[in-house]
N, C-alpha and C positions, 0 to 999 in steps of 0.2 A: 405455381403459387408460393411454394416454399422458398424458391430462389428469390422471388420478389421481396418476401419478408426479410430474408437475410440481407438483401441489398439495402432495404430501408433501415434496418438496424445498423449496418455498417456505416451508412452515410451519416446517420445521426450521431453515432459514436465518434466518428472522425471529426465532425463539426464541433462537437462539445470538447473533445480533447484539444483541438486547435485553439479554441477560444480560451480554454483554461491555461494553456501553455504560456500565455502572455500575462504574467503577473501573479496570479493567485497561487500557482504551484511552485513559485520560486522560494517560498519559505518552508522549512521542514515541517513545522507544526501544521501548516495548511495541507501539506501532502498527506500527513497521517490522518487529519480530519476528513480529507477527501476519500481516502480508502475506507475509513470507518463508516461514513455515511453510505458509501457504495455497498459495502458488505452487509451493513445493518439493514438496508432496504431490501437487498436480495433475500436475506434471512427472513425478514418480516413477511415478504410476499410468498416465499416458498411455504412458510408455515400457515399462511392464510389459505393457500391452495390445499395443503394437507388438512386443514380444518374443514374445508368443504368436502373432502373425501371422507372424513369422519362423520359429517352430517349425512352423507350418502349411506353410510353403514347403518344408520337408524331407519332406513327404508324410504319408500317413495314420499312419505309424509314427513321426512326429516326436518323440513323447515319449521314445522309446528313444535318440534322439541326444543329449538334454540331459545325461545323466550323463557322457558322453564329452567333451562341450564343456566341462563344468565342471572335469573333471580335467585335460584336456590343454591347455585355453586359458584358462579363467577363473583357475585357480590361479596359473600363472606370470605372467600379465599383472597380476593383482591384487597379487601380491607386489611386483612392480616399481613399481606405482603407489603402494603404501603406503610403500615406501622413499623414493620421490620426495617424497611428501607430508611425511614426517617430516623429510627434509632441508630442504625449503622452510620448514616450520614452525619448525625450529630456527634457521635463518639469518634469517628475517624474522618474520612474524606470521600470524595467522589470515586476515587480509584478503588478503595476497599468496597464501597457500596456497589460498584459495577460488578466486581468479582462475586460478592455475596448474593446478588440477585440472579446472575446468569448461570452460575455453575450448578445450582440445584435443579433448575429447569432442564439444562442439558442432560443431567443424570437421569431425569424422568423420561426424556425422549429416548435415550438409549435403553433404559429398563423396559419401556413399553414395547420397543422393537424386539427385545430379546425374549420377553416372557408373556406378552399379551396376545390374544387372538385378534387378527385383523380382518375377520370375516364379517360379511353383512349380517345383521341381526335377522333371524328367522322369527317373525312374529307368531307363527303357528306353534313354535316351540317354547313360548313364554310360559312361566309357571302358572299354576291355576289361580293363585292369589292375585296376579296381575289381571287375568281375564275376569275374575270376580269383581275387582275394583272397576274395571272398564264397564261392566254390565250395570254397576250402580250409577256411574257418571262417566261418560265417554272420555272427557279430558284427563281423568285420573291416570289413564294409560301413559300419558306423556311423563308424568311425575314418577310413576313406578319404574318405567323402563330406564330412565336416566340414572336412577340409583342402583338398579339391578346390574346394569352395565357400567359400573362406576369407573372402570379403567378407560373406556372410551370418553366418558364425560370429563374425566380429569385431564385427558390428553387435549380435549377441546379447550378446557380452561387454560392449560399451559400454552397452547397456541395463541390464545388471546393475550395472556399475560406477557409472553415473549415480545410481541409487537409493542405493547404498551410501555414496557420498561426499557427495552433496548433502544427503541427509537424515540418515542414520545417523551419519556422521562430522562433516561440516562444520557443519551447522545446530546439532546438539546440543553441539558443541565451543564454538561461539559463545555458545550459551545458558548453558553452564556457566561461561563466563568473565564473563558479565554478571549472573548472579543468585546470591544467597546461598542457603544451604540453606533458610532460612525463606521466602524469596521463591519458591523452587522448589516447595515443598510447596503453595503457592497457585497459582502461575502455570503449572507444567508440565501439570497436568490441563487447564487452559484451552488451552494451546498444542496439546496432544494432541487436544482437542475440535475445535479449528480444523483440525487435520489430518483429522478425520472429515468436516468440511465440504468440505475440499479433495478428498477421495475422491469425495464426491457430485458435486461440480462436474466432476471428471475423468470420472465415468460419463456425464454429459451430453455432454461433448466427444467421448468415445469412441463414444457412440451416434450422434452426428452424423457422425463420421468413417466409421463402419461403413456409412453409406448413400451415401458418396461413391465415385466411380469412381477416385479417386486418393488413397487413404489416406496414402500415404507423403508426398505434397506437404503435406497438411494437418498431419500429424504433425511434419514438419520445420519448418514455419512456427510451429506451436504451441510446440515445445520451444526454438526459437531465441528467440522472444519472451519466454518464461518465463526462459530463461537470462540474457538481457540485463537484464530487470527485477531478477532476483535479484542480479546483480552490482552494480547501483545500490543496492539495499536493504542489502546487506552493507556497502557503503561508508558508508551513512547510519548504520547501527548502530555501525560503528567510530568514526565521528566523534562520536557521542553518548558513547562511552566513552573518547575520546581523553585527556581530563583525568585520568581514573582510571588509564589505562594509564601516563601519565607519572609519576604518584605512586608506583605500585607498582614495586618493584625485583625483577627476576627473578634467581634464582640460576642461573647457566649450568650446564646438564647436557648432557654429550655424548650423541650418538645411541646409541652402544653401551651406555653406562652406564644411560641411561634405559630402554632395552629390557630390559636385564638386570634392573633393579630391578622393572620391571612384571611380568616373567615369574616372578620370585622372590617376588612378593607373593601370599599366599594369597587376599586379598580380590579381586585382579584375576583370579586363576585361577578362583575360584568364579564370578565374573561371566562370564568367558570360557566356562566349561563350560555355564552356563545358556544363553548365547547360541548356542553351537555346537549344543547339544542341540535347542533350538527350531528352528534352521535346518534341521537334518537331518530331524527328524520332520515338520516342516511342508512341506518341499520334497518329501519322499517322498509325503506325502498329496496335495500339489498336483499332482505328476506323475501320480498315479493318476487324479485328476479330469481332467487334461489329456489323458490317454490316452483316456478315455471321450468327451471333447468332440471329439477329432480323428476318432474312429470314428463319432460321432453326426452331425456336420456335414460336408458336402462342399464348402462354400463359404467362402472366406476372410472375406468380409464377415459371414457368420453367426457365425463364430468370434469375430470382433472385437466384434460386438454382444452375444454371450453374455458376454464378459468385461466389457463396459460395464455390463450389467445386474448382473453379479456385484459390481462395484465400488460400484454404488448401494446394494445391500443391505449391503455391508461398511461403507460410510460411515455409514449410518443406525445400524448396530449399534455402531460406534466412538463416535458421539456419545452414544448411550444409555449405553454402557459408561463413558464419561468422567463423565457425570452421577453414575452410581452410584459410581465409584471415588473421586470427590471426597468423597462422604459417608462412604464406608468408611474412607478415609485418616484422617479426623477421628475417627471413632468406634471403629475397630478397630485402626488402626495400620498400619505399613509391611508387616509380614510377611503379614498376611491378604489384603492386596491383591496382593502379589507372587506368592503361592502359587497364585492362581486360574489363571494361565496354564499352568503345568505340569500341573495336574489335568485341565484341559479338553483340552490338546494330546495328552497321553498317552492319554486316553480316545478321542479322535478317530482317532488313527493305528491303534489296536487295533481300532476298529470296522471301518475299511476293509480291514484286513489279516486280520481274523478271520471275515469273512463265509463261512459254510459253502458248499460246492460253488461255489467262486469262479469256475471256468471257465464253469459254466452261468449264474452270476449276471452275469458279464461280457457274455454274449450277451444277457441280458435288459436290462442297462444300455444296450447299444448301441442298443436300440430303444425305450427308455422315457425320456421327458423328465422325468417326475416323480421317478424314482429318481436321475437325474443331479442334479436340483436339491436333493434331500434331502442328498446328499453335498456339494454346493456350499454349502448353507446351513451345514452343520457346519464346513466350511472357513472360511466367513465369520465364524462365531462364534469360531473359533480365532484368526483374525487380529485380531478386535475386542478380545478380552481381552488379546492381546499388546500392541496399540497403546494401549489405554486403562488397563490394569492394570499390565502388566509394564514398559513403556517409561518411564512417569513414575517408578516406584519404582527402576528401574535407574539413571536419571539422578540421582536423589537419592542413590544409593549412591556416586557419584563425588565428591559435593560435600565430604564431610569430608576427602578426600585433599588433599595439597599440590598446588600448581599444576602442577609438573613431573610429579607422579604422575598427575594427571588427564589431562594431554596424552598421555603415553606409555601410561598404563593404558587410556585410552579407545581409542587406536589399536590396542593389542593385543587388548583384549576385544571392543570393538564392530567395529573395522575388520577386523583379521585373524580375529577370532572369527566374524563373520558370513560372511566369505569361506571360512574353513575349514569352517564349517557347510554352506555351499552346495556346496563341493567334496566334503565328507564325504558328503553325500547322493548325489552322483554316484558317489563311490567305492563305497559299500555297494551301490548299484544295479548298478554295473559288476561288483563281486565276485559278486553274485547272478546276473548274466547269464553270467559266466564259469563259475560252478559248475553252473548249470542248462543252459547253452548255449541259453538262451531268447531268442526274438525278439519275444515279447509280454509285456506287463506282468503278466498273470495267471500266467505261468509262473514269474516270479521272486518273487511275493508271499509264499509260505511261507518262503523264505530271508530275505526282508526282515523278516518278523515276529520272528524270533529276534534279529536284530541291533537292531531298534528297541526290543525289550523291554530289552535290555542298556543301551541309550542312555537309556531312560526311568529306569532305576534310578540311573544316574550323575547324571542331572538332579536327582532327588529328594535325593540325598546332597549335591550342590552347593548346593541351596537351603537346606538345613539349615545348612551351613557359612557361607553368605553372610549368613544372618540373624544368626548369632552374631558374625560379623566386623563387620557394619554397626553393630549396637548397641554393640559394643566401641569402635568409632571415635567414635560419638556421645558415649559417656561420657567418652572422652579429650578430646574437643573441649569439652565442657561443663566439665570439670575445669580445662582450660587457661584457659577464659574466666573462670571463677571466680577462679583464681589471679591472672590479669592485673588483674582488678578490685580484688582485695585489695592488690596491689602499688601500684596507682594511688592507692587510698585512703590507704595508709600513707605514700606520698610526699607527699601533700597535708598530712597531719597533721604 
């Protein structure tokens, strides 16, 4: 079995490398960007795997802690980080912003490994005040434990923030500053495909870590090495664009004005709604799978290896999806590629929440590897269409905007949007817990179904508005280009 997996990985990697060798990698800037997306995706998924190991350390019911972590910790810390990022970006540039965001998180990863305990929390050894709070109202246990074990909670937050900033914000911000709309339509599917290769490589790394007696040490070494390489690569990309940056003149925009403009733009709001909707629905689905995994496996290494295998399948599907999306972009256009993600995501979340006799089905899932993998494969497909279909089209939707609109708009839609989505998933699960007083995921599923259906409707409406807005901006850009050419011809005559 292991030999077959290696063969599949090797075949796909050779296929991708051969396809990229003709054209894309002939420019130094593209080579640096290719390495950057590859390493960034590896780091993103390795830390997601480590995030799952941290959830395991909260015990068998660890999935029920994540909504409270997202609301009480991820939301305020992410907000501060985004304000810090915007402040640095406004005063300096993308290079300095990249350094300012990644270095502090790398330091915490190293500090956690050196000084914190990596043992599973023993609920029997919790302080008396936590047990007293639980006796008053059972869900209070979740709130008390995440603050009592603040070091694990903060590690979870940093794992979330690492992925959001290095990939969703910083990498694609750099890409949008370096490529035109025409280049993006050709290059972004390639970069996304390389991201799929990165996911496959990450699965191999996670698989190896899962067999180690000290996963935390290997993870820390891996993410530190990736972080340092990425800092160098970003510097090289910046140097490639230095002459272009000197020619371009920026119109200064204040932080407050930039945010106000982004929030008041329907185009940005449509994008933000799409991103928030996906994050909420996918995180609820993922938490359902996480809950099953934690009940199915009793060993931290087994949990880590499960997610390693999960990332392998996701990577293969992302690569396949990117090959398909490149063809569909040329033949069908922007909208039909972008709409695939909401269709599949909405279907997936309703499948997991609409299962009849869910309590009995949960018992069956806890003892059935095959049913667990059916739901996991559906989650892999959901992520694959997001990365290969929605992400390239989403990035293309930023390019017709002005430079300041791209910067603040991307921060609002991608940055705050993805964080709001993650926190939103925690919020609706917390509301469901409060309403039902449930301590198991199966007890809150019916309430989640109603809320997720409403979110699905808002996503569908936002996609319709985004399609109209995007094509309107494209027409304006084409008319402006035609007018400029006419003026230049008239001046020559």
